[in-house]
N, C-alpha and C positions, 0 to 999 in steps of 0.2 A: 503494499501499499504506499501511497505517497502522503508524506506528513513533513511537518517541522521538526527539526532536530538540529543539534550544535554541530559546527564543523570546527576543526583545530587547525591552524596554519603551522605545520611544524617549523617552518623557516623563522617565523616571528616568536614561537614558543621558546622560553628559556629554562623551563622546567621549574619554575619557582614554587609551584603548587599553591599558589593563593586561590586557586579556583576549587580546589579540593574541598574544603569546609563548607563552601557555598552549594555543595551538591550533595545534600543528605541521601539522596537515591542511591549514591554509590555507582554513578554511571562513569565518573572519572578518576584515573588513577595516574601517578606519575611513573612511567616505565622507560627505562633507557634515556633519561633525562629529558622527557618530553611528556607533556600531559596528553593522555590518550582516552578517546571513548570507548570503554571496554565493551559496552553492549547497547545496541538499539533499543532493547527491551526496557532498560532503565532510564532512558533519557526522555523526559516529558517535553522538551522543546521549548520550555519557557524562559530559559536563559538567565537563571539566577547567577550562574557563573560568569556572566559576560563582564558586569561591573568590577569584578575582583582581578581581572587580568590587566596588569600594567603594561603589557605589550600589544594590546589589541588582538590578540591571536585567535579569539573565539568569536564566532558569529553564528547566527541562526539562517539556516538553509531549509529548502524544501526539496525532498528526495525521496526516493524509494527506500523505505526502512520497515523493519519489523514493527509491528504495533506495539505500543507501550503497554506494559503489563503491570497494574498498580499492585495486584496481589503478590506477584513475585517480587516486586520492589519492597512491600512490607515485610516479606519474610526475610529479607536480607537487614531492613531497618530495625526490627525489633530486637535484632541481635546486638545492635550498638547501643541500647540503652534508652532511657526517658528523654534525654536532651535531643537526640537524633530524631526520635519519634516526634517530639513537639515540633522540631525544625521543619521537619517534612509536612506535617499537618498544616501549619502556618503557611508554608509554601504555596501549597494547594488551595487554601483559603484565600490567600491574598491575590491569587490569579483567577479566582472565581470558578475553579475546577470541581464543581459540586459533585459531579458523578465520580471522580477518583477520589474526592475526600469521602464520600458516601461508603465506597468500597474499602478504604483505609480503615475508617471506623468500624466496619463489619469484620475485618480481621482482628483488630484489637478486641472486639467483642468475644469473637471465637477464642481468642487466647486468653480471655479473662483479664486483660491489661486495662487499667484505669488510668485516665489522663485527665489532669486539670484543664478543662477546656477554657477558663477564663485567661490562662497565659497564652493561649493560641489566637482566639478569635477577636481579641481586642487590641492585637498589634497590627497597626497598618502598614502597608508596604506598597510602593509603585510597582505596576499601576491598578492595585486595588482600588476599591471605592470607599470613601471616607466622608461622611457629612459633618461638617464642623458647625456647632451652634454658635451664632453671631448675634443671638438676640439681646438687645441691650437691656440691662437690668437696672433697677432703680439704684441711683447712686454711682453710676458709671460716669467716669470723666468724659467731657465732650471730646469727640474725635474728629470733629469736621474742622481740621487745622490744615493750612496749606503748607506742604513740605516741598521745599526747594530742590531741584535736582543738584547733586553734587558730583555729576559725572565730568570729568576733565579731558577725555579724549574720545575719539572715535577711529575706527571701529572697536568693538569690545569682544566680539565672537573670537575664540582662540585660533580658528583656522585662518581669519582674517587680519589678525594683528601683525605688524611688521617687527621682528626682534630688533631691528636697527632704528625704530622710531625713538624720537628724542625723549618722550614721555616715560620711557624705560630708564633713563640715566638716574642712578642713586635712588630708585623709586622704592616705596613701599607698596608691594604687589598684593592685589586680592584676586585669586582665582576663585569664581564662584559657580557653584551648580545652578543650572538655568532657574530652578524652581525656588531658589532661596529668596530672590528679591520680590518675588510674588507673596512669599508666605511670612516674611519678617516685615512688619508694618514701618519701622524706622530704618530701614535698609540703608537709604542713602546717607543719613547723618551718622549711624553707627558703624557702617562698613566701608561705603565708598569714600566719604570724606576724606580728602588729603591723599587717596590711593590711585594708583594705576590699575584697572580693572581688565580681567578677561574672564569670559563665561564659557561653559562647556557642559554637556551631558555625557557622562561616561558610559551609559548604557545605550543611547540612541544614536550618538555621533559616530560616523565612520572615521577611520584613520588615526586611531588612538597612538600608533606608532609615530605618526606626524606630530601629534600633540607633545609627545614626550621630547621628540627632537627640538620642537620650538621653544618649550620651556629652558631645555639645555642651552639653547642659544641666547635666549633672554637673560638667563642668570650668568652664563659665561661672560657675556660682553658688557654688561651694563652697571657693576658694582651695586647690586641689588641690596637694599637695607634689611627689609623683613618680608615674609611671604605669610598672607593669612589665607587659608582654605575654608571657604564656607560650604558645607554639604548639608543636606537633609537628613533626617533620622532614618530613612528607607535604606536596607542593605545595599541596593545597587549604587547608591551615591557614593559610597565609600570609595569606589574606583577612582574618583578624581583625585582624592588625596594620594593613592598609589601612583598615579601618573604623575603628580607634581613632584612626589618625594623620588621617583625614579629619574625625572628630568633634572632635578638638582643633584642627585647623585652623580649621573653623567657628565654634569658641568665641572665637576671637581671642585666646586666652591662650597664653602661653609655659609649658609644663610639660615637665620632663625625662622622656623616655621610654626605658625599657630593653627590649630585646628579648632573649628567652630562647628557645632552640631545643632541644627535648628528643628525643632519639632513640627508637625503638621499643624499644631495651633498656633505656630509662630513664636515660640518661646526658645530661648537658649537652653539646650540641655547640656552642652559641654562647651567649654573654652579653655584651652590650655596649650602651652607651648610644649612642642614635642623635643 
């Protein structure tokens, strides 16, 4: 049958293994120094591993493949323990795979394994659906305030910026995942102000290897002061941090990097220097 399934570019893959933890189904292993898809049966084609690959070596393609078998996947997953079971169920829930989720829960019932569902079905992830209550409550502070743009350069998309542009010289850089500025209300004042910015999506953008090379060139040639990486709380977003860290590493320069994680409600969950 023809279906969506991941494909690994062996020339790009460096065998780092970052993709392995994000594939609780057990479809990936590092063999002979390369990540390998060990069985079509175990790959659901949803691409949870894509955002973890700093080399951009993984993509989703449509090809002839064996049908995905949820029950066979669950036979492997239950052997790995509770945390792996939860990760798999959450993965199915986040992607709206109701039939696979039903089959997985049936296997757990057959094996008399109980799982706390509150830890699974309340954790949102891209591209799952989440409704955020923005109803104003009594005592809320007035939010109808004009916020002026703090953007200092154009373009801002990482593929489009020129590493030799003058605005990169001795700059404080902000690499932001696309969704962050829409989620955090005061993004311009708290994050963009005084910084040079580039935006990217580690899951949907193509050419991750070009991103790494461009970041390398930016850091290598511009005496960068600091780098802030703003990402969403969803797992696929962490790939942007991996991309930035790989680019800085390849530049041979030492630059302080700060990680900022933003929740779907627009709150800062984590902010620390790495």
